[in-house]
N, CA, C and O atoms as a Tinker XYZ file with bonds, in Angstrom:
   444  protein
     1  N    -88.895000 -119.858000 -134.769000    73     2
     2  CA   -87.620000 -120.169000 -135.370000    64     1     3
     3  C    -86.515000 -119.768000 -134.410000    63     2     4     5
     4  O    -86.702000 -118.876000 -133.583000    81     3
     5  N    -85.377000 -120.413000 -134.513000    73     3     6
     6  CA   -84.178000 -119.992000 -133.784000    64     5     7
     7  C    -83.139000 -119.544000 -134.791000    63     6     8     9
     8  O    -83.012000 -120.102000 -135.881000    81     7
     9  N    -82.400000 -118.521000 -134.395000    73     7    10
    10  CA   -81.408000 -117.917000 -135.274000    64     9    11
    11  C    -80.055000 -117.931000 -134.570000    63    10    12    13
    12  O    -79.937000 -117.512000 -133.418000    81    11
    13  N    -79.045000 -118.414000 -135.271000    73    11    14
    14  CA   -77.674000 -118.460000 -134.761000    64    13    15
    15  C    -76.817000 -117.574000 -135.661000    63    14    16    17
    16  O    -76.923000 -117.627000 -136.886000    81    15
    17  N    -75.964000 -116.754000 -135.032000    73    15    18
    18  CA   -75.099000 -115.878000 -135.833000    64    17    19
    19  C    -73.688000 -115.873000 -135.247000    63    18    20    21
    20  O    -73.498000 -115.757000 -134.037000    81    19
    21  N    -72.708000 -116.001000 -136.138000    73    19    22
    22  CA   -71.306000 -115.923000 -135.745000    64    21    23
    23  C    -70.600000 -114.971000 -136.697000    63    22    24    25
    24  O    -70.710000 -115.101000 -137.916000    81    23
    25  N    -69.868000 -114.005000 -136.125000    73    23    26
    26  CA   -69.113000 -113.041000 -136.917000    64    25    27
    27  C    -67.623000 -113.299000 -136.723000    63    26    28    29
    28  O    -67.147000 -113.437000 -135.596000    81    27
    29  N    -66.898000 -113.363000 -137.829000    73    27    30
    30  CA   -65.453000 -113.600000 -137.807000    64    29    31
    31  C    -64.792000 -112.439000 -138.543000    63    30    32    33
    32  O    -65.024000 -112.230000 -139.733000    81    31
    33  N    -63.961000 -111.686000 -137.814000    73    31    34
    34  CA   -63.348000 -110.484000 -138.383000    64    33    35
    35  C    -61.828000 -110.560000 -138.260000    63    34    36    37
    36  O    -61.296000 -111.370000 -137.500000    81    35
    37  N    -61.150000 -109.723000 -139.002000    73    35    38
    38  CA   -59.696000 -109.642000 -138.883000    64    37    39
    39  C    -59.326000 -109.059000 -137.523000    63    38    40    41
    40  O    -59.924000 -108.078000 -137.080000    81    39
    41  N    -58.352000 -109.656000 -136.870000    73    39    42
    42  CA   -57.840000 -109.233000 -135.563000    64    41    43
    43  C    -58.869000 -109.399000 -134.451000    63    42    44    45
    44  O    -58.687000 -108.839000 -133.370000    81    43
    45  N    -59.944000 -110.150000 -134.681000    73    43    46
    46  CA   -60.946000 -110.380000 -133.651000    64    45    47
    47  C    -60.630000 -111.630000 -132.848000    63    46    48    49
    48  O    -59.631000 -112.302000 -133.103000    81    47
    49  N    -61.476000 -111.938000 -131.886000    73    47    50
    50  CA   -61.327000 -113.167000 -131.112000    64    49    51
    51  C    -61.308000 -114.370000 -132.045000    63    50    52    53
    52  O    -60.506000 -115.287000 -131.869000    81    51
    53  N    -62.187000 -114.364000 -133.031000    73    51    54
    54  CA   -62.164000 -115.343000 -134.116000    64    53    55
    55  C    -61.570000 -114.597000 -135.307000    63    54    56    57
    56  O    -62.247000 -113.764000 -135.910000    81    55
    57  N    -60.329000 -114.879000 -135.652000    73    55    58
    58  CA   -59.586000 -114.062000 -136.620000    64    57    59
    59  C    -59.665000 -114.636000 -138.030000    63    58    60    61
    60  O    -59.119000 -115.702000 -138.316000    81    59
    61  N    -60.357000 -113.909000 -138.905000    73    59    62
    62  CA   -60.590000 -114.355000 -140.283000    64    61    63
    63  C    -59.310000 -114.495000 -141.094000    63    62    64    65
    64  O    -59.295000 -115.231000 -142.080000    81    63
    65  N    -58.246000 -113.817000 -140.713000    73    63    66
    66  CA   -57.003000 -113.862000 -141.493000    64    65    67
    67  C    -56.419000 -115.268000 -141.578000    63    66    68    69
    68  O    -55.660000 -115.570000 -142.499000    81    67
    69  N    -56.770000 -116.132000 -140.623000    73    67    70
    70  CA   -56.197000 -117.472000 -140.572000    64    69    71
    71  C    -57.153000 -118.557000 -141.055000    63    70    72    73
    72  O    -56.796000 -119.736000 -141.059000    81    71
    73  N    -58.358000 -118.178000 -141.459000    73    71    74
    74  CA   -59.374000 -119.162000 -141.840000    64    73    75
    75  C    -59.622000 -119.088000 -143.341000    63    74    76    77
    76  O    -60.123000 -118.086000 -143.851000    81    75
    77  N    -59.267000 -120.157000 -144.038000    73    75    78
    78  CA   -59.491000 -120.232000 -145.483000    64    77    79
    79  C    -60.850000 -120.852000 -145.792000    63    78    80    81
    80  O    -61.538000 -120.426000 -146.719000    81    79
    81  N    -61.237000 -121.873000 -144.997000    73    79    82
    82  CA   -62.513000 -122.549000 -145.227000    64    81    83
    83  C    -63.007000 -123.158000 -143.920000    63    82    84    85
    84  O    -62.276000 -123.240000 -142.933000    81    83
    85  N    -64.257000 -123.579000 -143.942000    73    83    86
    86  CA   -64.899000 -124.166000 -142.767000    64    85    87
    87  C    -65.695000 -125.392000 -143.174000    63    86    88    89
    88  O    -66.312000 -125.424000 -144.239000    81    87
    89  N    -65.673000 -126.403000 -142.311000    73    87    90
    90  CA   -66.611000 -127.511000 -142.417000    64    89    91
    91  C    -67.668000 -127.255000 -141.348000    63    90    92    93
    92  O    -67.338000 -127.124000 -140.170000    81    91
    93  N    -68.920000 -127.183000 -141.745000    73    91    94
    94  CA   -70.019000 -126.902000 -140.828000    64    93    95
    95  C    -70.783000 -128.187000 -140.558000    63    94    96    97
    96  O    -71.232000 -128.851000 -141.492000    81    95
    97  N    -70.934000 -128.544000 -139.284000    73    95    98
    98  CA   -71.695000 -129.729000 -138.879000    64    97    99
    99  C    -72.871000 -129.276000 -138.029000    63    98   100   101
   100  O    -72.696000 -128.570000 -137.036000    81    99
   101  N    -74.062000 -129.684000 -138.424000    73    99   102
   102  CA   -75.283000 -129.354000 -137.697000    64   101   103
   103  C    -75.869000 -130.656000 -137.181000    63   102   104   105
   104  O    -76.162000 -131.565000 -137.958000    81   103
   105  N    -76.042000 -130.744000 -135.859000    73   103   106
   106  CA   -76.564000 -131.963000 -135.236000    64   105   107
   107  C    -77.941000 -131.699000 -134.650000    63   106   108   109
   108  O    -78.184000 -130.660000 -134.037000    81   107
   109  N    -78.832000 -132.651000 -134.849000    73   107   110
   110  CA   -80.149000 -132.604000 -134.230000    64   109   111
   111  C    -80.100000 -133.538000 -133.028000    63   110   112   113
   112  O    -80.137000 -134.758000 -133.186000    81   111
   113  N    -80.018000 -132.971000 -131.833000    73   111   114
   114  CA   -79.942000 -133.785000 -130.625000    64   113   115
   115  C    -81.304000 -133.914000 -129.951000    63   114   116   117
   116  O    -81.395000 -134.314000 -128.790000    81   115
   117  N    -82.355000 -133.574000 -130.681000    73   115   118
   118  CA   -83.713000 -133.667000 -130.169000    64   117   119
   119  C    -84.497000 -134.776000 -130.839000    63   118   120   121
   120  O    -83.938000 -135.618000 -131.544000    81   119
   121  N    -85.802000 -134.765000 -130.609000    73   119   122
   122  CA   -86.671000 -135.814000 -131.146000    64   121   123
   123  C    -87.535000 -135.334000 -132.311000    63   122   124   125
   124  O    -88.292000 -136.119000 -132.882000    81   123
   125  N    -87.428000 -134.053000 -132.668000    73   123   126
   126  CA   -88.198000 -133.509000 -133.787000    64   125   127
   127  C    -87.270000 -133.128000 -134.939000    63   126   128   129
   128  O    -86.202000 -132.563000 -134.703000    81   127
   129  N    -87.657000 -133.428000 -136.181000    73   127   130
   130  CA   -86.834000 -132.996000 -137.319000    64   129   131
   131  C    -86.941000 -131.485000 -137.503000    63   130   132   133
   132  O    -87.917000 -130.863000 -137.084000    81   131
   133  N    -85.930000 -130.911000 -138.132000    73   131   134
   134  CA   -85.988000 -129.490000 -138.461000    64   133   135
   135  C    -85.139000 -129.209000 -139.695000    63   134   136   137
   136  O    -84.314000 -130.026000 -140.104000    81   135
   137  N    -85.362000 -128.035000 -140.276000    73   135   138
   138  CA   -84.591000 -127.562000 -141.423000    64   137   139
   139  C    -83.744000 -126.374000 -140.980000    63   138   140   141
   140  O    -84.096000 -125.656000 -140.044000    81   139
   141  N    -82.626000 -126.181000 -141.668000    73   139   142
   142  CA   -81.738000 -125.057000 -141.360000    64   141   143
   143  C    -81.383000 -124.347000 -142.665000    63   142   144   145
   144  O    -80.897000 -124.967000 -143.612000    81   143
   145  N    -81.630000 -123.053000 -142.697000    73   143   146
   146  CA   -81.202000 -122.201000 -143.801000    64   145   147
   147  C    -79.876000 -121.579000 -143.389000    63   146   148   149
   148  O    -79.778000 -120.975000 -142.321000    81   147
   149  N    -78.853000 -121.722000 -144.229000    73   147   150
   150  CA   -77.514000 -121.228000 -143.920000    64   149   151
   151  C    -77.153000 -120.121000 -144.897000    63   150   152   153
   152  O    -77.235000 -120.297000 -146.112000    81   151
   153  N    -76.751000 -118.977000 -144.350000    73   151   154
   154  CA   -76.253000 -117.850000 -145.147000    64   153   155
   155  C    -74.835000 -117.557000 -144.698000    63   154   156   157
   156  O    -74.572000 -117.435000 -143.502000    81   155
   157  N    -73.922000 -117.443000 -145.649000    73   155   158
   158  CA   -72.576000 -116.959000 -145.373000    64   157   159
   159  C    -72.433000 -115.603000 -146.026000    63   158   160   161
   160  O    -72.699000 -115.453000 -147.218000    81   159
   161  N    -72.011000 -114.607000 -145.249000    73   159   162
   162  CA   -71.902000 -113.241000 -145.754000    64   161   163
   163  C    -70.471000 -112.734000 -145.681000    63   162   164   165
   164  O    -69.796000 -112.919000 -144.668000    81   163
   165  N    -70.004000 -112.100000 -146.745000    73   163   166
   166  CA   -68.816000 -111.247000 -146.745000    64   165   167
   167  C    -69.349000 -109.821000 -146.668000    63   166   168   169
   168  O    -70.552000 -109.618000 -146.833000    81   167
   169  N    -68.503000 -108.830000 -146.425000    73   167   170
   170  CA   -68.993000 -107.445000 -146.446000    64   169   171
   171  C    -69.653000 -107.068000 -147.780000    63   170   172   173
   172  O    -70.515000 -106.190000 -147.817000    81   171
   173  N    -69.248000 -107.735000 -148.880000    73   171   174
   174  CA   -69.809000 -107.409000 -150.196000    64   173   175
   175  C    -71.126000 -108.121000 -150.488000    63   174   176   177
   176  O    -71.804000 -107.777000 -151.456000    81   175
   177  N    -71.500000 -109.099000 -149.680000    73   175   178
   178  CA   -72.749000 -109.809000 -149.923000    64   177   179
   179  C    -72.651000 -111.289000 -149.602000    63   178   180   181
   180  O    -71.718000 -111.732000 -148.932000    81   179
   181  N    -73.612000 -112.041000 -150.082000    73   179   182
   182  CA   -73.715000 -113.472000 -149.783000    64   181   183
   183  C    -72.646000 -114.254000 -150.544000    63   182   184   185
   184  O    -72.479000 -114.066000 -151.749000    81   183
   185  N    -71.916000 -115.139000 -149.841000    73   183   186
   186  CA   -70.961000 -116.022000 -150.512000    64   185   187
   187  C    -71.355000 -117.486000 -150.378000    63   186   188   189
   188  O    -70.782000 -118.344000 -151.049000    81   187
   189  N    -72.332000 -117.783000 -149.512000    73   187   190
   190  CA   -72.791000 -119.168000 -149.371000    64   189   191
   191  C    -74.264000 -119.150000 -149.002000    63   190   192   193
   192  O    -74.705000 -118.334000 -148.193000    81   191
   193  N    -75.022000 -120.064000 -149.609000    73   191   194
   194  CA   -76.437000 -120.204000 -149.307000    64   193   195
   195  C    -76.776000 -121.678000 -149.380000    63   194   196   197
   196  O    -76.466000 -122.343000 -150.368000    81   195
   197  N    -77.411000 -122.192000 -148.338000    73   195   198
   198  CA   -77.766000 -123.605000 -148.337000    64   197   199
   199  C    -78.973000 -123.866000 -147.461000    63   198   200   201
   200  O    -79.300000 -123.075000 -146.576000    81   199
   201  N    -79.631000 -124.985000 -147.716000    73   199   202
   202  CA   -80.770000 -125.432000 -146.926000    64   201   203
   203  C    -80.586000 -126.915000 -146.667000    63   202   204   205
   204  O    -80.411000 -127.694000 -147.604000    81   203
   205  N    -80.624000 -127.314000 -145.387000    73   203   206
   206  CA   -80.450000 -128.725000 -145.045000    64   205   207
   207  C    -81.564000 -129.173000 -144.111000    63   206   208   209
   208  O    -82.179000 -128.366000 -143.414000    81   207
   209  N    -81.807000 -130.473000 -144.114000    73   207   210
   210  CA   -82.775000 -131.100000 -143.219000    64   209   211
   211  C    -82.007000 -131.934000 -142.207000    63   210   212   213
   212  O    -81.109000 -132.691000 -142.574000    81   211
   213  N    -82.358000 -131.796000 -140.939000    73   211   214
   214  CA   -81.710000 -132.565000 -139.877000    64   213   215
   215  C    -82.750000 -133.450000 -139.196000    63   214   216   217
   216  O    -83.603000 -132.964000 -138.453000    81   215
   217  N    -82.670000 -134.744000 -139.454000    73   215   218
   218  CA   -83.559000 -135.712000 -138.818000    64   217   219
   219  C    -83.135000 -135.892000 -137.357000    63   218   220   221
   220  O    -81.988000 -135.609000 -137.012000    81   219
   221  N    -84.036000 -136.356000 -136.504000    73   219   222
   222  CA   -83.672000 -136.579000 -135.104000    64   221   223
   223  C    -82.461000 -137.505000 -134.984000    63   222   224   225
   224  O    -82.403000 -138.551000 -135.630000    81   223
   225  N    -81.504000 -137.111000 -134.160000    73   223   226
   226  CA   -80.318000 -137.925000 -133.929000    64   225   227
   227  C    -79.283000 -137.887000 -135.031000    63   226   228   229
   228  O    -78.300000 -138.626000 -134.973000    81   227
   229  N    -79.474000 -137.051000 -136.030000    73   227   230
   230  CA   -78.544000 -137.036000 -137.168000    64   229   231
   231  C    -77.612000 -135.828000 -137.117000    63   230   232   233
   232  O    -77.858000 -134.855000 -136.405000    81   231
   233  N    -76.537000 -135.922000 -137.894000    73   231   234
   234  CA   -75.613000 -134.806000 -138.099000    64   233   235
   235  C    -75.448000 -134.603000 -139.596000    63   234   236   237
   236  O    -75.177000 -135.550000 -140.334000    81   235
   237  N    -75.609000 -133.377000 -140.035000    73   235   238
   238  CA   -75.437000 -133.010000 -141.438000    64   237   239
   239  C    -74.142000 -132.210000 -141.548000    63   238   240   241
   240  O    -73.940000 -131.241000 -140.817000    81   239
   241  N    -73.264000 -132.624000 -142.468000    73   239   242
   242  CA   -71.986000 -131.943000 -142.642000    64   241   243
   243  C    -71.941000 -131.229000 -143.984000    63   242   244   245
   244  O    -72.240000 -131.814000 -145.025000    81   243
   245  N    -71.567000 -129.969000 -143.945000    73   243   246
   246  CA   -71.384000 -129.157000 -145.150000    64   245   247
   247  C    -69.897000 -128.825000 -145.228000    63   246   248   249
   248  O    -69.424000 -127.944000 -144.511000    81   247
   249  N    -69.157000 -129.519000 -146.087000    73   247   250
   250  CA   -67.704000 -129.326000 -146.135000    64   249   251
   251  C    -67.288000 -128.131000 -146.992000    63   250   252   253
   252  O    -67.996000 -127.708000 -147.906000    81   251
   253  N    -66.127000 -127.615000 -146.661000    73   251   254
   254  CA   -65.437000 -126.622000 -147.505000    64   253   255
   255  C    -66.276000 -125.394000 -147.841000    63   254   256   257
   256  O    -66.410000 -125.031000 -149.010000    81   255
   257  N    -66.836000 -124.759000 -146.827000    73   255   258
   258  CA   -67.454000 -123.450000 -147.031000    64   257   259
   259  C    -66.294000 -122.458000 -147.024000    63   258   260   261
   260  O    -65.702000 -122.193000 -145.978000    81   259
   261  N    -65.977000 -121.919000 -148.184000    73   259   262
   262  CA   -64.740000 -121.162000 -148.370000    64   261   263
   263  C    -64.957000 -119.667000 -148.181000    63   262   264   265
   264  O    -65.843000 -119.077000 -148.800000    81   263
   265  N    -64.146000 -119.062000 -147.328000    73   263   266
   266  CA   -64.201000 -117.613000 -147.120000    64   265   267
   267  C    -62.904000 -116.915000 -147.535000    63   266   268   269
   268  O    -62.849000 -115.686000 -147.521000    81   267
   269  N    -61.868000 -117.660000 -147.902000    73   267   270
   270  CA   -60.614000 -117.113000 -148.446000    64   269   271
   271  C    -59.950000 -116.077000 -147.533000    63   270   272   273
   272  O    -59.521000 -115.023000 -148.002000    81   271
   273  N    -59.866000 -116.374000 -146.239000    73   271   274
   274  CA   -59.178000 -115.506000 -145.269000    64   273   275
   275  C    -59.814000 -114.117000 -145.148000    63   274   276   277
   276  O    -59.133000 -113.148000 -144.815000    81   275
   277  N    -61.103000 -114.025000 -145.416000    73   275   278
   278  CA   -61.795000 -112.732000 -145.374000    64   277   279
   279  C    -62.808000 -112.707000 -144.246000    63   278   280   281
   280  O    -63.305000 -113.748000 -143.814000    81   279
   281  N    -63.106000 -111.513000 -143.779000    73   279   282
   282  CA   -64.149000 -111.308000 -142.785000    64   281   283
   283  C    -65.447000 -111.937000 -143.280000    63   282   284   285
   284  O    -65.815000 -111.787000 -144.445000    81   283
   285  N    -66.146000 -112.653000 -142.375000    73   283   286
   286  CA   -67.411000 -113.261000 -142.774000    64   285   287
   287  C    -68.330000 -113.429000 -141.578000    63   286   288   289
   288  O    -67.898000 -113.380000 -140.426000    81   287
   289  N    -69.603000 -113.628000 -141.875000    73   287   290
   290  CA   -70.619000 -113.953000 -140.878000    64   289   291
   291  C    -71.356000 -115.184000 -141.349000    63   290   292   293
   292  O    -71.614000 -115.352000 -142.541000    81   291
   293  N    -71.693000 -116.044000 -140.405000    73   291   294
   294  CA   -72.562000 -117.180000 -140.694000    64   293   295
   295  C    -73.873000 -116.963000 -139.961000    63   294   296   297
   296  O    -73.887000 -116.655000 -138.769000    81   295
   297  N    -74.968000 -117.126000 -140.678000    73   295   298
   298  CA   -76.302000 -116.991000 -140.118000    64   297   299
   299  C    -77.040000 -118.290000 -140.387000    63   298   300   301
   300  O    -77.194000 -118.696000 -141.539000    81   299
   301  N    -77.499000 -118.944000 -139.325000    73   299   302
   302  CA   -78.244000 -120.193000 -139.443000    64   301   303
   303  C    -79.633000 -119.963000 -138.868000    63   302   304   305
   304  O    -79.766000 -119.516000 -137.729000    81   303
   305  N    -80.663000 -120.263000 -139.641000    73   303   306
   306  CA   -82.046000 -120.061000 -139.219000    64   305   307
   307  C    -82.758000 -121.402000 -139.281000    63   306   308   309
   308  O    -82.813000 -122.036000 -140.335000    81   307
   309  N    -83.307000 -121.836000 -138.141000    73   307   310
   310  CA   -84.032000 -123.111000 -138.096000    64   309   311
   311  C    -85.535000 -122.852000 -138.131000    63   310   312   313
   312  O    -85.993000 -121.725000 -137.938000    81   311
   313  N    -86.285000 -123.908000 -138.380000    73   311   314
   314  CA   -87.742000 -123.786000 -138.352000    64   313   315
   315  C    -88.321000 -124.393000 -137.072000    63   314   316   317
   316  O    -89.465000 -124.849000 -137.064000    81   315
   317  N    -87.534000 -124.399000 -135.989000    73   315   318
   318  CA   -88.041000 -124.776000 -134.666000    64   317   319
   319  C    -87.868000 -123.573000 -133.746000    63   318   320   321
   320  O    -87.019000 -122.716000 -133.992000    81   319
   321  N    -88.665000 -123.510000 -132.695000    73   319   322
   322  CA   -88.716000 -122.312000 -131.855000    64   321   323
   323  C    -87.770000 -122.326000 -130.667000    63   322   324   325
   324  O    -87.905000 -121.493000 -129.770000    81   323
   325  N    -86.829000 -123.239000 -130.635000    73   323   326
   326  CA   -85.882000 -123.313000 -129.518000    64   325   327
   327  C    -84.540000 -123.777000 -130.064000    63   326   328   329
   328  O    -84.464000 -124.434000 -131.102000    81   327
   329  N    -83.490000 -123.423000 -129.346000    73   327   330
   330  CA   -82.140000 -123.704000 -129.843000    64   329   331
   331  C    -81.468000 -124.887000 -129.161000    63   330   332   333
   332  O    -80.442000 -125.368000 -129.641000    81   331
   333  N    -82.021000 -125.363000 -128.059000    73   331   334
   334  CA   -81.319000 -126.364000 -127.249000    64   333   335
   335  C    -81.162000 -127.734000 -127.914000    63   334   336   337
   336  O    -80.393000 -128.557000 -127.417000    81   335
   337  N    -81.851000 -128.002000 -129.000000    73   335   338
   338  CA   -81.674000 -129.294000 -129.683000    64   337   339
   339  C    -80.837000 -129.174000 -130.958000    63   338   340   341
   340  O    -80.711000 -130.135000 -131.717000    81   339
   341  N    -80.274000 -128.002000 -131.184000    73   339   342
   342  CA   -79.424000 -127.779000 -132.358000    64   341   343
   343  C    -77.971000 -127.701000 -131.913000    63   342   344   345
   344  O    -77.591000 -126.806000 -131.159000    81   343
   345  N    -77.169000 -128.637000 -132.380000    73   343   346
   346  CA   -75.733000 -128.620000 -132.101000    64   345   347
   347  C    -74.988000 -128.138000 -133.329000    63   346   348   349
   348  O    -75.237000 -128.603000 -134.441000    81   347
   349  N    -74.075000 -127.206000 -133.125000    73   347   350
   350  CA   -73.302000 -126.654000 -134.242000    64   349   351
   351  C    -71.818000 -126.818000 -133.939000    63   350   352   353
   352  O    -71.351000 -126.449000 -132.862000    81   351
   353  N    -71.088000 -127.367000 -134.890000    73   351   354
   354  CA   -69.633000 -127.463000 -134.787000    64   353   355
   355  C    -69.045000 -126.981000 -136.103000    63   354   356   357
   356  O    -69.470000 -127.400000 -137.180000    81   355
   357  N    -68.067000 -126.100000 -136.000000    73   355   358
   358  CA   -67.375000 -125.591000 -137.185000    64   357   359
   359  C    -65.906000 -125.944000 -137.056000    63   358   360   361
   360  O    -65.256000 -125.630000 -136.059000    81   359
   361  N    -65.400000 -126.600000 -138.079000    73   359   362
   362  CA   -63.984000 -126.934000 -138.152000    64   361   363
   363  C    -63.339000 -125.928000 -139.103000    63   362   364   365
   364  O    -63.499000 -126.020000 -140.320000    81   363
   365  N    -62.609000 -124.970000 -138.537000    73   363   366
   366  CA   -61.954000 -123.933000 -139.339000    64   365   367
   367  C    -60.623000 -124.469000 -139.842000    63   366   368   369
   368  O    -59.862000 -125.079000 -139.091000    81   367
   369  N    -60.351000 -124.234000 -141.128000    73   367   370
   370  CA   -59.144000 -124.792000 -141.746000    64   369   371
   371  C    -58.384000 -123.733000 -142.540000    63   370   372   373
   372  O    -58.946000 -122.750000 -143.022000    81   371
   373  N    -57.090000 -123.981000 -142.653000    73   371   374
   374  CA   -56.231000 -123.182000 -143.517000    64   373   375
   375  C    -55.419000 -124.156000 -144.356000    63   374   376   377
   376  O    -54.650000 -124.949000 -143.812000    81   375
   377  N    -55.579000 -124.107000 -145.660000    73   375   378
   378  CA   -54.921000 -125.019000 -146.600000    64   377   379
   379  C    -55.141000 -126.485000 -146.209000    63   378   380   381
   380  O    -54.231000 -127.310000 -146.293000    81   379
   381  N    -56.373000 -126.786000 -145.778000    73   379   382
   382  CA   -56.747000 -128.150000 -145.432000    64   381   383
   383  C    -56.386000 -128.578000 -144.027000    63   382   384   385
   384  O    -56.796000 -129.654000 -143.591000    81   383
   385  N    -55.629000 -127.766000 -143.305000    73   383   386
   386  CA   -55.217000 -128.106000 -141.944000    64   385   387
   387  C    -56.173000 -127.500000 -140.928000    63   386   388   389
   388  O    -56.526000 -126.324000 -141.020000    81   387
   389  N    -56.589000 -128.304000 -139.964000    73   387   390
   390  CA   -57.480000 -127.835000 -138.907000    64   389   391
   391  C    -56.738000 -126.832000 -138.027000    63   390   392   393
   392  O    -55.651000 -127.120000 -137.527000    81   391
   393  N    -57.334000 -125.652000 -137.840000    73   391   394
   394  CA   -56.694000 -124.641000 -136.993000    64   393   395
   395  C    -57.549000 -124.257000 -135.787000    63   394   396   397
   396  O    -57.027000 -123.724000 -134.808000    81   395
   397  N    -58.857000 -124.520000 -135.846000    73   395   398
   398  CA   -59.730000 -124.176000 -134.721000    64   397   399
   399  C    -61.047000 -124.930000 -134.844000    63   398   400   401
   400  O    -61.457000 -125.334000 -135.933000    81   399
   401  N    -61.697000 -125.109000 -133.697000    73   399   402
   402  CA   -63.023000 -125.716000 -133.655000    64   401   403
   403  C    -63.934000 -124.757000 -132.897000    63   402   404   405
   404  O    -63.628000 -124.354000 -131.775000    81   403
   405  N    -65.047000 -124.400000 -133.514000    73   403   406
   406  CA   -66.028000 -123.516000 -132.903000    64   405   407
   407  C    -67.306000 -124.306000 -132.660000    63   406   408   409
   408  O    -67.579000 -125.286000 -133.354000    81   407
   409  N    -68.089000 -123.874000 -131.670000    73   407   410
   410  CA   -69.333000 -124.580000 -131.353000    64   409   411
   411  C    -70.429000 -123.572000 -131.024000    63   410   412   413
   412  O    -70.266000 -122.372000 -131.248000    81   411
   413  N    -71.535000 -124.060000 -130.497000    73   411   414
   414  CA   -72.684000 -123.215000 -130.179000    64   413   415
   415  C    -72.289000 -121.992000 -129.348000    63   414   416   417
   416  O    -72.861000 -120.916000 -129.520000    81   415
   417  N    -71.327000 -122.153000 -128.461000    73   415   418
   418  CA   -70.951000 -121.051000 -127.567000    64   417   419
   419  C    -70.352000 -119.860000 -128.318000    63   418   420   421
   420  O    -70.276000 -118.765000 -127.761000    81   419
   421  N    -69.932000 -120.046000 -129.547000    73   419   422
   422  CA   -69.370000 -118.961000 -130.350000    64   421   423
   423  C    -70.444000 -118.202000 -131.144000    63   422   424   425
   424  O    -70.135000 -117.226000 -131.829000    81   423
   425  N    -71.676000 -118.640000 -131.054000    73   423   426
   426  CA   -72.780000 -118.025000 -131.787000    64   425   427
   427  C    -73.641000 -117.167000 -130.866000    63   426   428   429
   428  O    -73.829000 -117.497000 -129.695000    81   427
   429  N    -74.158000 -116.074000 -131.398000    73   427   430
   430  CA   -75.241000 -115.342000 -130.748000    64   429   431
   431  C    -76.516000 -116.074000 -131.133000    63   430   432   433
   432  O    -76.669000 -116.499000 -132.278000    81   431
   433  N    -77.435000 -116.223000 -130.180000    73   431   434
   434  CA   -78.656000 -116.991000 -130.439000    64   433   435
   435  C    -79.879000 -116.127000 -130.147000    63   434   436   437
   436  O    -79.950000 -115.443000 -129.126000    81   435
   437  N    -80.844000 -116.177000 -131.072000    73   435   438
   438  CA   -82.131000 -115.520000 -130.875000    64   437   439
   439  C    -83.217000 -116.571000 -131.037000    63   438   440   441
   440  O    -83.207000 -117.354000 -131.986000    81   439
   441  N    -84.146000 -116.576000 -130.102000    73   439   442
   442  CA   -85.250000 -117.542000 -130.198000    64   441   443
   443  C    -86.568000 -116.805000 -130.293000    63   442   444
   444  O    -87.622000 -117.435000 -130.381000    81   443
């Protein structure tokens, strides 16, 4: 499995104070299908839980994952043993307005 983790904190490089919600896009740029388990965590516990299937060449979009301007972590766990065929794009928004775009480079990756 491959694991992707992104932490967003107040006053950090990725500043949670300005992010109300996120649209998460997961792309399969490989030739094998895979599943992704998504966990969104606040300091108090889980605020989002989802499971999606990504067919080869497809993009799955999960809109409006809401964190309400609070510190959060996103943890994505795939059922494939490498990360190079998983594309991740996060559109961070405040009151519906796009304020930042994050990608694979913003995640810590474990394979």
